[in-house]
C-alpha positions as CSV (number, residue, x, y, z in Angstrom):
1,M,-71.0,124.6,95.2
2,S,-68.0,122.9,93.7
3,N,-64.6,124.5,93.8
4,Q,-63.7,124.9,90.1
5,F,-60.1,125.6,90.9
6,Q,-59.9,122.2,92.6
7,I,-61.5,120.5,89.6
8,N,-59.2,122.4,87.2
9,R,-56.2,121.3,89.2
10,K,-57.3,117.7,89.4
11,V,-57.9,117.4,85.7
12,R,-54.5,119.1,85.0
13,D,-52.8,116.6,87.4
14,A,-54.4,113.6,85.7
15,V,-53.0,114.8,82.4
16,I,-49.5,115.4,83.9
17,L,-49.6,111.8,85.4
18,N,-50.5,110.4,82.0
19,L,-47.6,112.3,80.3
20,R,-45.1,111.3,83.0
21,R,-46.1,107.7,82.6
22,L,-45.7,108.0,78.8
23,F,-42.2,109.5,79.0
24,S,-40.9,107.2,81.8
25,T,-41.3,104.1,79.6
26,P,-39.9,102.3,77.6
27,P,-36.3,102.1,78.8
28,D,-34.9,103.4,75.5
29,Q,-37.2,106.4,75.6
30,K,-35.4,109.3,73.8
31,Y,-36.9,112.0,76.1
32,K,-36.8,110.0,79.3
33,Y,-38.7,111.3,82.3
34,V,-37.1,110.3,85.6
35,E,-38.0,111.2,89.2
36,L,-36.5,110.4,92.5
37,P,-38.3,108.2,95.0
38,S,-39.1,111.4,96.9
39,G,-41.1,112.6,93.9
40,E,-38.6,115.3,92.9
41,Y,-37.1,115.4,89.5
42,D,-33.9,113.5,89.0
43,F,-32.1,116.3,87.1
44,D,-29.0,114.1,86.6
45,N,-31.0,111.5,84.5
46,T,-34.2,113.0,83.3
47,K,-34.3,114.3,79.7
48,I,-37.6,116.2,80.0
49,V,-39.5,118.2,82.6
50,I,-43.3,117.6,82.8
51,S,-45.2,120.0,85.1
52,D,-47.7,122.8,85.3
53,V,-44.9,125.5,85.4
54,I,-41.7,126.2,83.6
55,P,-38.8,125.5,86.0
56,Q,-37.2,128.8,87.0
57,E,-34.2,127.7,89.0
58,N,-33.3,124.8,86.6
59,A,-33.8,126.0,83.0
60,F,-34.4,122.6,81.6
61,W,-35.3,121.9,78.0
62,P,-37.3,120.3,76.6
63,C,-40.2,121.1,78.9
64,I,-43.9,120.1,78.8
65,V,-46.2,122.5,80.6
66,V,-49.9,121.5,81.2
67,N,-52.5,124.2,81.9
68,T,-56.3,124.0,82.0
69,V,-58.9,126.6,81.4
70,V,-62.0,126.3,83.5
71,G,-65.2,125.7,81.5
72,Q,-68.8,126.2,82.4
73,E,-70.1,123.9,85.1
74,Q,-73.4,122.1,84.3
75,R,-75.6,121.1,87.3
76,Y,-78.5,118.7,87.1
77,L,-80.8,119.5,89.9
78,G,-83.7,117.2,89.1
79,P,-83.9,113.5,89.8
80,D,-81.2,111.7,87.9
81,G,-82.1,108.1,87.9
82,G,-81.4,106.4,91.2
83,S,-79.2,109.0,92.9
84,E,-81.5,109.2,95.9
85,I,-80.9,106.9,98.8
86,K,-84.1,105.8,100.6
87,D,-84.7,104.0,103.8
88,H,-87.0,101.0,104.1
89,T,-90.1,103.2,104.2
90,G,-89.2,104.9,100.9
91,T,-88.2,108.2,102.6
92,V,-85.3,110.0,100.9
93,I,-82.4,110.1,103.5
94,A,-79.7,111.3,101.1
95,D,-79.6,112.8,97.7
96,N,-76.8,113.4,95.1
97,M,-76.5,115.9,92.4
98,L,-74.6,115.2,89.2
99,S,-72.3,118.0,88.0
100,S,-70.0,118.2,85.0
101,I,-67.5,120.6,83.5
102,P,-66.1,120.6,80.0
103,L,-62.5,121.9,80.1
104,T,-59.8,122.8,77.7
105,V,-56.3,121.4,78.6
106,S,-53.3,123.1,77.0
107,I,-50.2,121.0,76.6
108,Q,-47.3,123.2,75.5
109,V,-43.9,121.8,74.6
110,Y,-40.9,124.3,75.1
111,T,-37.5,123.8,73.5
112,I,-34.5,126.0,72.7
113,D,-33.6,126.0,69.0
114,D,-34.8,122.4,68.5
115,T,-38.0,122.2,66.5
116,I,-37.3,118.5,65.7
117,A,-37.3,117.5,69.4
118,R,-40.4,119.6,69.9
119,D,-42.2,118.0,67.0
120,E,-41.2,114.5,68.1
121,I,-42.5,115.1,71.6
122,I,-45.8,116.5,70.3
123,D,-46.2,113.5,68.0
124,Q,-45.6,111.2,71.0
125,I,-48.2,113.1,73.1
126,Y,-50.7,113.0,70.2
127,Q,-50.3,109.3,69.8
128,Q,-50.7,108.8,73.6
129,F,-54.0,110.5,73.8
130,K,-55.3,108.7,70.7
131,T,-54.7,105.3,72.3
132,L,-54.1,105.5,76.1
133,T,-56.2,107.6,78.4
134,D,-56.2,105.2,81.4
135,D,-55.1,107.9,83.9
136,L,-57.8,110.2,82.7
137,A,-60.6,107.6,82.7
138,T,-59.6,106.4,86.1
139,N,-60.1,109.9,87.4
140,G,-63.5,110.5,85.7
141,I,-62.1,112.5,82.7
142,E,-63.2,111.8,79.1
143,L,-61.2,113.1,76.2
144,W,-63.6,114.1,73.3
145,R,-61.5,116.4,71.0
146,D,-57.9,117.4,70.4
147,S,-56.2,120.0,68.2
148,F,-52.7,121.2,67.5
149,V,-51.5,124.6,68.7
150,A,-49.5,126.7,66.4
151,E,-45.8,127.4,66.9
152,N,-44.9,130.4,68.9
153,R,-41.7,132.0,70.4
154,V,-41.6,133.2,74.0
155,F,-38.9,134.8,76.1
156,I,-38.3,132.7,79.2
157,N,-35.4,132.5,81.6
158,D,-33.4,135.1,79.6
159,R,-33.6,133.2,76.3
160,W,-36.1,132.6,73.5
161,A,-38.0,129.3,73.5
162,I,-39.9,127.7,70.7
163,T,-43.2,126.4,71.7
164,A,-46.1,124.5,70.2
165,G,-48.5,121.9,71.5
166,I,-51.9,120.2,71.7
167,Q,-55.2,121.3,73.2
168,L,-57.4,118.6,74.6
169,E,-61.1,119.2,75.1
170,V,-62.1,117.0,78.0
171,Y,-65.3,116.3,79.9
172,T,-65.5,115.4,83.6
173,E,-68.4,114.7,85.8
174,W,-68.9,113.7,89.4
175,T,-71.5,113.2,92.0
176,Q,-72.1,115.7,94.7
177,D,-73.5,114.6,98.0
178,L,-75.8,117.3,99.3
179,G,-74.7,116.6,102.8
180,P,-71.6,118.0,104.5
181,G,-68.1,117.2,103.3
182,T,-66.3,117.2,100.0
183,T,-68.1,117.8,96.8
184,L,-65.7,115.8,94.7
185,A,-66.0,112.0,94.7
186,K,-64.5,110.9,91.4
187,I,-61.4,113.0,90.8
188,P,-59.0,111.9,93.5
189,I,-55.6,112.6,92.1
190,N,-53.0,115.2,93.1
191,I,-49.5,115.8,91.6
192,S,-46.8,117.4,93.6
193,V,-43.2,117.6,92.3
194,D,-40.6,119.9,93.8
195,L,-38.9,121.9,91.0
């Protein structure tokens, strides 16, 4: 069986990578994302944090937090058009199964008393996922629907934050080799940044 947490994490990391690339260019980016060569945030120069958690030690605003909700895995157990590997005699020596999971990815933007910054960031994210999904497609993830999330207020790091965002409905599929080893062949990405 596949490890849904791993799939969940890999989809989340692909979305984070896409957002970091968006906010790291162009040079005149208002909410510039900057990280050090080590992969850690450059807190002296970055103007936005993009991660899967809200920074606790460095209360930094604005902040984009990406979470995913595991969907229902679909398994296709029958023959699926050429996934069997046969030897010269026609004997099946390896077989693959196709699996897929539709997921909901939540992108929340947190600011402190700055709804204009929050809305500008959400607009930028929305435009990004309307036109550029390279990091998602490279990692076997297809975006098929998006929607806006209503404004909310949450108490974080001893202060109130204003949050709103976008939800992405994505679909990912991969091939599973029925032999030993990893079950994930198409979602290779992993994001790790020290907050």
